[in-house]
Each structure stands twice: as C-alpha cells, then as structure tokens.
C-alpha positions as CSV (number, residue, x, y, z in Angstrom):
1,X,11.3,-15.4,30.5
2,X,9.2,-12.2,30.3
3,X,6.1,-13.6,28.4
4,X,4.1,-16.7,28.9
5,X,3.8,-18.8,25.7
6,X,1.7,-21.8,24.7
7,X,2.7,-24.5,22.2
8,X,-0.1,-24.7,19.7
9,X,1.5,-27.6,17.7
10,X,2.8,-27.6,14.2
11,X,2.1,-24.4,12.2
12,X,-0.7,-24.9,9.6
13,X,-2.0,-21.4,8.9
14,X,-0.6,-17.9,9.6
15,X,-1.6,-14.5,8.3
16,X,-3.3,-15.8,5.2
17,X,-0.6,-18.3,4.4
18,X,-1.1,-22.1,4.5
19,X,1.9,-24.0,5.7
20,X,2.6,-27.7,5.0
21,X,5.7,-29.2,6.7
22,X,7.5,-32.5,6.1
23,X,10.7,-33.9,7.6
24,X,12.7,-32.3,4.8
25,X,10.8,-29.3,3.6
26,X,8.2,-26.6,4.2
27,X,5.7,-25.6,1.5
28,X,3.6,-22.4,1.7
29,X,0.7,-21.2,-0.4
30,X,-2.1,-18.6,-0.4
31,X,-4.8,-20.7,-2.1
32,X,-7.4,-20.1,0.6
33,X,-6.7,-16.4,0.6
34,X,-7.1,-16.3,-3.2
35,X,-10.3,-18.3,-3.1
36,X,-11.6,-16.0,-0.3
37,X,-11.0,-12.9,-2.5
38,X,-12.6,-14.6,-5.5
39,X,-15.6,-15.5,-3.4
40,X,-16.0,-12.0,-1.9
41,X,-15.9,-10.4,-5.3
42,X,-18.3,-12.9,-6.9
43,X,-15.6,-14.2,-9.3
44,X,-15.4,-17.9,-8.3
45,X,-16.9,-19.0,-11.6
46,X,-14.7,-16.9,-13.8
47,X,-12.2,-18.4,-16.2
48,X,-8.4,-17.8,-15.5
49,X,-6.4,-16.0,-18.2
50,X,-2.7,-15.2,-18.6
51,X,-1.7,-11.7,-17.5
52,X,-2.1,-9.5,-20.6
53,X,1.3,-7.9,-20.4
54,X,4.2,-8.3,-22.7
55,X,7.1,-9.9,-20.6
56,X,9.7,-7.8,-22.5
57,X,8.2,-4.4,-21.5
58,X,10.4,-2.3,-19.2
59,X,8.3,-0.4,-16.8
60,X,9.9,2.8,-15.4
61,X,8.6,5.3,-12.8
62,X,7.0,8.4,-14.3
63,X,6.3,6.7,-17.6
64,X,2.6,7.1,-17.3
65,X,0.2,9.6,-15.8
66,X,-0.9,8.6,-12.2
67,X,-4.4,7.3,-11.7
68,X,-7.0,10.0,-10.7
69,X,-8.5,8.0,-7.8
70,X,-6.4,5.0,-6.9
71,X,-8.1,2.6,-4.6
72,X,-7.1,0.0,-2.2
73,X,-8.4,-3.6,-2.2
74,X,-9.4,-4.7,1.2
75,X,-9.5,-8.4,2.1
76,X,-9.8,-10.5,5.2
77,X,-6.9,-12.8,4.3
78,X,-4.6,-11.8,7.1
C-alpha cells in the first residue's frame, strides 16, 4: 500500500546466498561467496584440510589472552 514493489521472479541469489527452490524444498548455499573469498586471497589452488581443533575441547570465555591486534576480514559477498 505504501511502497511500490516489483516481482523479480523466483529468488536465485540474495546477500551472498544462492537459493535453489523445488516444489517441495528450498536449498541454500554460499559456494559462490566462498569461491570469491578464495579468489580474492589467492587461495583457489590450495588444498582443503580438516579444521585442526579437537572436537572435545570446551572453549570458555576468558581462557586465553585476547589478540593484540584483532582484524576484520572484509569481503564483497553480501
């Protein structure tokens, strides 16, 4: 009523998330965003590895010293 809208058809991509719809389900993934990050950092040819963290470790706040200069990763995925 207050805003004009336009039907752009079925949703395919929104804020870095790819969307695939069928009559019974919706699947989402961020493959393109992950590939963009790897490309921007020059890591497309790197081999994947499992996360090097024991799954039984309990992480608690205040357990470790904070990083001196924490940084933020900036991407263009959304």
